[in-house]
Short mmCIF file of the C-alpha atoms (twelve columns), coordinates in Angstrom:
data_MODEL
# 
_entry.id   MODEL 
# 
loop_
_atom_site.group_PDB 
_atom_site.id 
_atom_site.type_symbol 
_atom_site.label_atom_id 
_atom_site.label_alt_id 
_atom_site.label_comp_id 
_atom_site.label_asym_id 
_atom_site.label_seq_id 
_atom_site.Cartn_x 
_atom_site.Cartn_y 
_atom_site.Cartn_z 
_atom_site.pdbx_PDB_model_num 
ATOM 1   C CA . MET A 1   18.382  0.423   -16.454 1 
ATOM 2   C CA . GLU A 2   16.404  -2.914  -18.948 1 
ATOM 3   C CA . GLU A 3   13.697  -2.273  -20.987 1 
ATOM 4   C CA . ALA A 4   10.395  -1.952  -18.810 1 
ATOM 5   C CA . PRO A 5   7.729   -4.560  -19.386 1 
ATOM 6   C CA . HIS A 6   4.489   -3.805  -21.714 1 
ATOM 7   C CA . GLY A 7   2.198   -1.769  -19.780 1 
ATOM 8   C CA . MET A 8   4.906   -0.711  -17.089 1 
ATOM 9   C CA . GLU A 9   5.538   2.366   -18.947 1 
ATOM 10  C CA . ILE A 10  3.265   4.266   -16.668 1 
ATOM 11  C CA . VAL A 11  5.242   3.472   -13.282 1 
ATOM 12  C CA . THR A 12  8.471   3.457   -14.793 1 
ATOM 13  C CA . ARG A 13  7.649   7.039   -15.829 1 
ATOM 14  C CA . TYR A 14  7.699   8.447   -11.847 1 
ATOM 15  C CA . PHE A 15  9.943   5.349   -10.617 1 
ATOM 16  C CA . ALA A 16  13.295  5.082   -12.300 1 
ATOM 17  C CA . ASP A 17  15.693  3.420   -10.182 1 
ATOM 18  C CA . PHE A 18  14.050  -0.482  -10.483 1 
ATOM 19  C CA . THR A 19  16.387  -3.525  -10.174 1 
ATOM 20  C CA . PRO A 20  16.737  -6.107  -12.645 1 
ATOM 21  C CA . GLU A 21  14.381  -8.192  -10.308 1 
ATOM 22  C CA . GLN A 22  11.790  -5.222  -9.366  1 
ATOM 23  C CA . LEU A 23  10.953  -4.937  -12.936 1 
ATOM 24  C CA . GLU A 24  10.667  -8.756  -13.498 1 
ATOM 25  C CA . GLN A 25  8.378   -8.788  -10.483 1 
ATOM 26  C CA . LEU A 26  6.437   -5.653  -11.566 1 
ATOM 27  C CA . GLY A 27  6.072   -6.820  -14.698 1 
ATOM 28  C CA . ALA A 28  5.082   -10.034 -14.049 1 
ATOM 29  C CA . LEU A 29  2.072   -8.401  -12.233 1 
ATOM 30  C CA . GLU A 30  -0.800  -7.865  -15.299 1 
ATOM 31  C CA . ALA A 31  -0.914  -11.684 -16.366 1 
ATOM 32  C CA . LEU A 32  -0.649  -12.827 -12.627 1 
ATOM 33  C CA . TYR A 33  -3.374  -10.808 -11.785 1 
ATOM 34  C CA . GLY A 34  -5.060  -11.389 -14.914 1 
ATOM 35  C CA . HIS A 35  -5.249  -15.224 -13.997 1 
ATOM 36  C CA . TRP A 36  -6.213  -14.979 -10.708 1 
ATOM 37  C CA . ASN A 37  -8.797  -12.595 -11.273 1 
ATOM 38  C CA . THR A 38  -10.904 -15.228 -13.439 1 
ATOM 39  C CA . GLN A 39  -11.377 -17.056 -10.930 1 
ATOM 40  C CA . ILE A 40  -11.674 -14.819 -7.638  1 
ATOM 41  C CA . ASN A 41  -12.865 -11.212 -8.401  1 
ATOM 42  C CA . VAL A 42  -10.570 -8.924  -6.859  1 
ATOM 43  C CA . ILE A 43  -10.139 -6.049  -9.695  1 
ATOM 44  C CA . SER A 44  -12.925 -5.332  -11.065 1 
ATOM 45  C CA . ARG A 45  -13.151 -6.021  -14.656 1 
ATOM 46  C CA . LYS A 46  -13.351 -2.206  -16.316 1 
ATOM 47  C CA . ASP A 47  -10.206 -1.573  -14.246 1 
ATOM 48  C CA . ILE A 48  -7.991  -4.839  -15.294 1 
ATOM 49  C CA . GLY A 49  -7.183  -3.184  -17.855 1 
ATOM 50  C CA . SER A 50  -5.832  0.155   -16.171 1 
ATOM 51  C CA . LEU A 51  -3.236  -2.533  -13.339 1 
ATOM 52  C CA . TYR A 52  -0.238  -0.254  -13.474 1 
ATOM 53  C CA . GLU A 53  -1.670  3.040   -12.989 1 
ATOM 54  C CA . LYS A 54  -5.028  2.156   -11.016 1 
ATOM 55  C CA . HIS A 55  -3.677  -0.299  -8.661  1 
ATOM 56  C CA . VAL A 56  0.258   -0.538  -8.991  1 
ATOM 57  C CA . LEU A 57  1.057   3.177   -9.349  1 
ATOM 58  C CA . HIS A 58  -1.764  4.104   -6.931  1 
ATOM 59  C CA . SER A 59  -0.218  2.112   -4.863  1 
ATOM 60  C CA . LEU A 60  3.462   3.465   -4.865  1 
ATOM 61  C CA . SER A 61  2.068   6.550   -4.435  1 
ATOM 62  C CA . ILE A 62  3.166   5.900   -0.496  1 
ATOM 63  C CA . ALA A 63  6.516   5.347   -1.672  1 
ATOM 64  C CA . ALA A 64  6.616   8.464   -3.327  1 
ATOM 65  C CA . VAL A 65  6.022   10.357  -0.237  1 
ATOM 66  C CA . PHE A 66  7.411   8.254   2.291   1 
ATOM 67  C CA . ASP A 67  10.600  6.193   2.827   1 
ATOM 68  C CA . PHE A 68  10.551  2.948   5.315   1 
ATOM 69  C CA . PRO A 69  13.394  1.901   7.170   1 
ATOM 70  C CA . PRO A 70  15.182  -1.515  6.185   1 
ATOM 71  C CA . GLY A 71  13.591  -4.101  9.058   1 
ATOM 72  C CA . SER A 72  10.725  -2.253  10.038  1 
ATOM 73  C CA . ARG A 73  6.997   -4.207  9.834   1 
ATOM 74  C CA . VAL A 74  4.392   -2.948  7.924   1 
ATOM 75  C CA . ILE A 75  0.264   -3.942  7.919   1 
ATOM 76  C CA . ASP A 76  -1.907  -3.850  5.181   1 
ATOM 77  C CA . ILE A 77  -5.484  -3.485  6.762   1 
ATOM 78  C CA . GLY A 78  -7.946  -4.557  4.160   1 
ATOM 79  C CA . THR A 79  -5.351  -5.433  1.677   1 
ATOM 80  C CA . GLY A 80  -8.174  -7.007  -0.882  1 
ATOM 81  C CA . GLY A 81  -6.036  -8.211  -3.926  1 
ATOM 82  C CA . GLY A 82  -2.846  -6.973  -2.238  1 
ATOM 83  C CA . PHE A 83  -3.032  -3.578  -2.675  1 
ATOM 84  C CA . PRO A 84  -0.942  -1.348  -1.631  1 
ATOM 85  C CA . GLY A 85  0.767   -4.051  0.527   1 
ATOM 86  C CA . ILE A 86  2.400   -6.314  -2.620  1 
ATOM 87  C CA . PRO A 87  3.405   -3.252  -4.723  1 
ATOM 88  C CA . LEU A 88  5.094   -1.477  -1.885  1 
ATOM 89  C CA . ALA A 89  6.747   -4.812  -1.037  1 
ATOM 90  C CA . ILE A 90  8.603   -5.511  -4.345  1 
ATOM 91  C CA . PHE A 91  9.694   -1.667  -3.683  1 
ATOM 92  C CA . PHE A 92  10.925  -2.196  -0.290  1 
ATOM 93  C CA . PRO A 93  12.093  -5.915  -0.310  1 
ATOM 94  C CA . GLU A 94  14.123  -4.886  3.417   1 
ATOM 95  C CA . VAL A 95  10.471  -4.412  4.737   1 
ATOM 96  C CA . ASP A 96  8.363   -6.731  6.287   1 
ATOM 97  C CA . PHE A 97  4.829   -6.750  4.732   1 
ATOM 98  C CA . HIS A 98  1.943   -8.609  7.030   1 
ATOM 99  C CA . LEU A 99  -1.495  -8.373  4.616   1 
ATOM 100 C CA . VAL A 100 -4.609  -8.918  6.616   1 
ATOM 101 C CA . ASP A 101 -8.041  -9.091  5.066   1 
ATOM 102 C CA . SER A 102 -11.143 -10.599 6.637   1 
ATOM 103 C CA . ILE A 103 -12.048 -12.523 3.397   1 
ATOM 104 C CA . GLY A 104 -10.111 -15.546 2.872   1 
ATOM 105 C CA . LYS A 105 -10.785 -16.532 -0.881  1 
ATOM 106 C CA . LYS A 106 -8.872  -12.782 -1.579  1 
ATOM 107 C CA . LEU A 107 -5.901  -13.948 0.506   1 
ATOM 108 C CA . LYS A 108 -5.751  -16.964 -1.835  1 
ATOM 109 C CA . VAL A 109 -4.880  -14.304 -4.253  1 
ATOM 110 C CA . VAL A 110 -2.430  -12.312 -2.591  1 
ATOM 111 C CA . GLU A 111 -0.803  -15.809 -1.582  1 
ATOM 112 C CA . GLY A 112 -0.322  -16.710 -5.592  1 
ATOM 113 C CA . ILE A 113 1.414   -13.714 -6.520  1 
ATOM 114 C CA . LYS A 114 3.533   -13.506 -3.455  1 
ATOM 115 C CA . GLU A 115 4.724   -17.170 -4.221  1 
ATOM 116 C CA . ALA A 116 5.088   -16.615 -8.080  1 
ATOM 117 C CA . LEU A 117 6.978   -13.614 -7.295  1 
ATOM 118 C CA . GLY A 118 9.484   -15.262 -4.485  1 
ATOM 119 C CA . LEU A 119 8.205   -12.308 -2.168  1 
ATOM 120 C CA . LYS A 120 9.658   -13.224 1.371   1 
ATOM 121 C CA . ASN A 121 8.902   -10.231 2.630   1 
ATOM 122 C CA . VAL A 122 4.992   -10.913 2.671   1 
ATOM 123 C CA . SER A 123 2.829   -12.937 5.178   1 
ATOM 124 C CA . THR A 124 -0.880  -13.068 5.156   1 
ATOM 125 C CA . GLU A 125 -3.356  -13.656 7.549   1 
ATOM 126 C CA . HIS A 126 -7.378  -14.369 7.483   1 
ATOM 127 C CA . ILE A 127 -8.440  -12.113 10.327  1 
ATOM 128 C CA . ARG A 128 -10.253 -8.559  11.010  1 
ATOM 129 C CA . ALA A 129 -7.700  -6.189  11.918  1 
ATOM 130 C CA . GLU A 130 -9.963  -5.345  15.333  1 
ATOM 131 C CA . GLU A 131 -9.311  -9.235  16.138  1 
ATOM 132 C CA . ILE A 132 -5.085  -8.801  15.933  1 
ATOM 133 C CA . LYS A 133 -3.980  -9.057  19.545  1 
ATOM 134 C CA . GLY A 134 -0.290  -9.217  20.670  1 
ATOM 135 C CA . ARG A 135 1.024   -7.453  17.857  1 
ATOM 136 C CA . LYS A 136 3.075   -4.441  16.742  1 
ATOM 137 C CA . PHE A 137 3.818   -2.485  13.740  1 
ATOM 138 C CA . ASP A 138 5.587   0.520   12.585  1 
ATOM 139 C CA . VAL A 139 3.121   1.379   9.981   1 
ATOM 140 C CA . ALA A 140 -0.320  0.477   9.244   1 
ATOM 141 C CA . VAL A 141 -1.113  1.483   5.516   1 
ATOM 142 C CA . SER A 142 -4.853  0.636   3.571   1 
ATOM 143 C CA . ARG A 143 -6.668  1.662   0.116   1 
ATOM 144 C CA . ALA A 144 -10.410 2.499   0.667   1 
ATOM 145 C CA . ALA A 145 -10.614 -0.240  2.977   1 
ATOM 146 C CA . ALA A 146 -12.476 1.365   5.526   1 
ATOM 147 C CA . SER A 147 -13.710 4.758   7.026   1 
ATOM 148 C CA . LEU A 148 -10.963 7.229   8.421   1 
ATOM 149 C CA . ARG A 149 -12.281 6.311   11.604  1 
ATOM 150 C CA . GLU A 150 -12.764 2.883   11.205  1 
ATOM 151 C CA . LEU A 151 -8.721  2.829   10.520  1 
ATOM 152 C CA . TRP A 152 -7.684  4.518   12.643  1 
ATOM 153 C CA . GLU A 153 -9.640  3.373   15.837  1 
ATOM 154 C CA . TRP A 154 -8.075  -0.391  14.195  1 
ATOM 155 C CA . SER A 155 -4.560  0.896   13.763  1 
ATOM 156 C CA . ARG A 156 -4.025  2.637   16.762  1 
ATOM 157 C CA . PRO A 157 -3.532  -0.662  19.147  1 
ATOM 158 C CA . LEU A 158 -1.430  -2.287  16.649  1 
ATOM 159 C CA . LEU A 159 1.312   0.247   16.394  1 
ATOM 160 C CA . LYS A 160 4.241   0.930   18.073  1 
ATOM 161 C CA . ASN A 161 3.881   3.893   20.691  1 
ATOM 162 C CA . GLN A 162 7.107   5.488   19.467  1 
ATOM 163 C CA . MET A 163 8.252   6.318   16.611  1 
ATOM 164 C CA . PRO A 164 11.152  4.361   14.926  1 
ATOM 165 C CA . GLN A 165 14.647  5.465   15.658  1 
ATOM 166 C CA . GLN A 166 14.995  6.749   12.427  1 
ATOM 167 C CA . THR A 167 13.403  9.660   12.928  1 
ATOM 168 C CA . ARG A 168 15.154  12.232  10.193  1 
ATOM 169 C CA . ASP A 169 14.320  12.169  6.706   1 
ATOM 170 C CA . SER A 170 15.976  9.294   4.990   1 
ATOM 171 C CA . GLU A 171 19.522  9.582   2.691   1 
ATOM 172 C CA . ASN A 172 16.751  10.194  -0.247  1 
ATOM 173 C CA . GLY A 173 15.173  12.956  1.473   1 
ATOM 174 C CA . ARG A 174 11.670  11.311  2.079   1 
ATOM 175 C CA . PRO A 175 10.369  11.482  5.593   1 
ATOM 176 C CA . PHE A 176 10.508  7.910   7.257   1 
ATOM 177 C CA . ALA A 177 6.662   6.094   7.308   1 
ATOM 178 C CA . SER A 178 5.094   6.273   10.845  1 
ATOM 179 C CA . GLY A 179 1.142   5.864   11.766  1 
ATOM 180 C CA . LEU A 180 -1.354  5.307   9.708   1 
ATOM 181 C CA . ILE A 181 -1.130  5.849   5.941   1 
ATOM 182 C CA . CYS A 182 -4.554  4.986   3.717   1 
ATOM 183 C CA . LEU A 183 -5.388  6.359   0.299   1 
ATOM 184 C CA . LYS A 184 -8.702  7.529   -0.285  1 
ATOM 185 C CA . GLY A 185 -10.902 9.583   -2.798  1 
ATOM 186 C CA . GLY A 186 -13.740 12.246  -2.978  1 
ATOM 187 C CA . ASP A 187 -14.920 15.084  -0.543  1 
ATOM 188 C CA . LEU A 188 -13.186 14.114  2.599   1 
ATOM 189 C CA . ASN A 189 -14.533 16.759  4.971   1 
ATOM 190 C CA . SER A 190 -16.842 14.729  6.445   1 
ATOM 191 C CA . GLU A 191 -15.097 11.443  7.017   1 
ATOM 192 C CA . ILE A 192 -12.128 13.596  8.371   1 
ATOM 193 C CA . SER A 193 -14.426 15.475  10.533  1 
ATOM 194 C CA . ASP A 194 -16.210 12.203  11.837  1 
ATOM 195 C CA . SER A 195 -12.879 10.328  12.739  1 
ATOM 196 C CA . GLY A 196 -11.452 13.054  15.220  1 
ATOM 197 C CA . SER A 197 -8.091  13.528  13.682  1 
ATOM 198 C CA . ARG A 198 -6.365  15.575  11.959  1 
ATOM 199 C CA . PRO A 199 -4.384  14.089  9.114   1 
ATOM 200 C CA . GLY A 200 -2.093  15.307  6.736   1 
ATOM 201 C CA . ILE A 201 -2.983  15.358  3.107   1 
ATOM 202 C CA . THR A 202 -1.148  14.765  -0.175  1 
ATOM 203 C CA . ASP A 203 -2.932  15.140  -3.185  1 
ATOM 204 C CA . VAL A 204 -1.659  12.080  -5.455  1 
ATOM 205 C CA . HIS A 205 -2.710  14.014  -8.658  1 
ATOM 206 C CA . GLN A 206 0.102   16.028  -7.612  1 
ATOM 207 C CA . LEU A 207 2.351   14.010  -7.307  1 
ATOM 208 C CA . PHE A 208 1.071   11.572  -10.600 1 
ATOM 209 C CA . PRO A 209 -0.732  14.511  -13.078 1 
ATOM 210 C CA . GLU A 210 -2.703  11.568  -14.602 1 
ATOM 211 C CA . PRO A 211 -6.326  11.562  -15.166 1 
ATOM 212 C CA . ALA A 212 -7.099  8.373   -12.671 1 
ATOM 213 C CA . PHE A 213 -6.003  10.656  -9.809  1 
ATOM 214 C CA . ILE A 214 -8.113  13.187  -9.773  1 
ATOM 215 C CA . GLU A 215 -9.168  13.620  -6.357  1 
ATOM 216 C CA . LYS A 216 -7.223  10.849  -4.904  1 
ATOM 217 C CA . TYR A 217 -5.724  11.502  -1.710  1 
ATOM 218 C CA . LEU A 218 -2.848  9.996   0.627   1 
ATOM 219 C CA . LEU A 219 -3.697  10.620  4.323   1 
ATOM 220 C CA . HIS A 220 -0.938  10.006  6.981   1 
ATOM 221 C CA . ILE A 221 -1.787  10.104  10.749  1 
ATOM 222 C CA . PRO A 222 1.505   10.009  12.014  1 
ATOM 223 C CA . TYR A 223 2.714   8.793   15.834  1 
ATOM 224 C CA . GLY A 224 1.330   11.294  18.608  1 
ATOM 225 C CA . ARG A 225 -1.020  13.000  16.549  1 
ATOM 226 C CA . GLY A 226 -4.938  12.664  17.204  1 
# 
């Protein structure tokens, strides 16, 4: 495998099977976000130096737990500057990602990065998730965009009512993604209780034992689970 670009070592520490094109795309993120963030603030200044750890690797924790079948459609609710959608779109080039946000200028950043990277599997829409009509997705993902209750309310009408045909685990042993997958942090007991859902919970710090992921969790509400 080609040498990882500077700053990406923390990503390639946990993922080793990137193609040269994926390495190039991931390696370009630092300069692209650095450029765009001076114009439209989508990443806090204290975090921009930790882009690969706090944003890229955090987003890819979803890929460490789940696989996405080729041809499946994923909506990223409240994508902000493109997380987790952009890293996941790089990781899964045969999956279509639709990134939505209610703040149009943030999507300008996403569009700029999408074009610079040549990501043909990414589309964007300036809209609130609850306003989307007549469209269905296999999976909804989100990264701390709203409460779990709101995310589940917004995503349920957008999700197909059945599991994908591939209900078994993928060849690499990870289960195929379904339902709502979101990244959250802190004490989630009251938020989960308020949502009325029963999500599966993965401790991101157990996946990636880095200080930034202490009390960071991946929550999954699959099809058919209320």
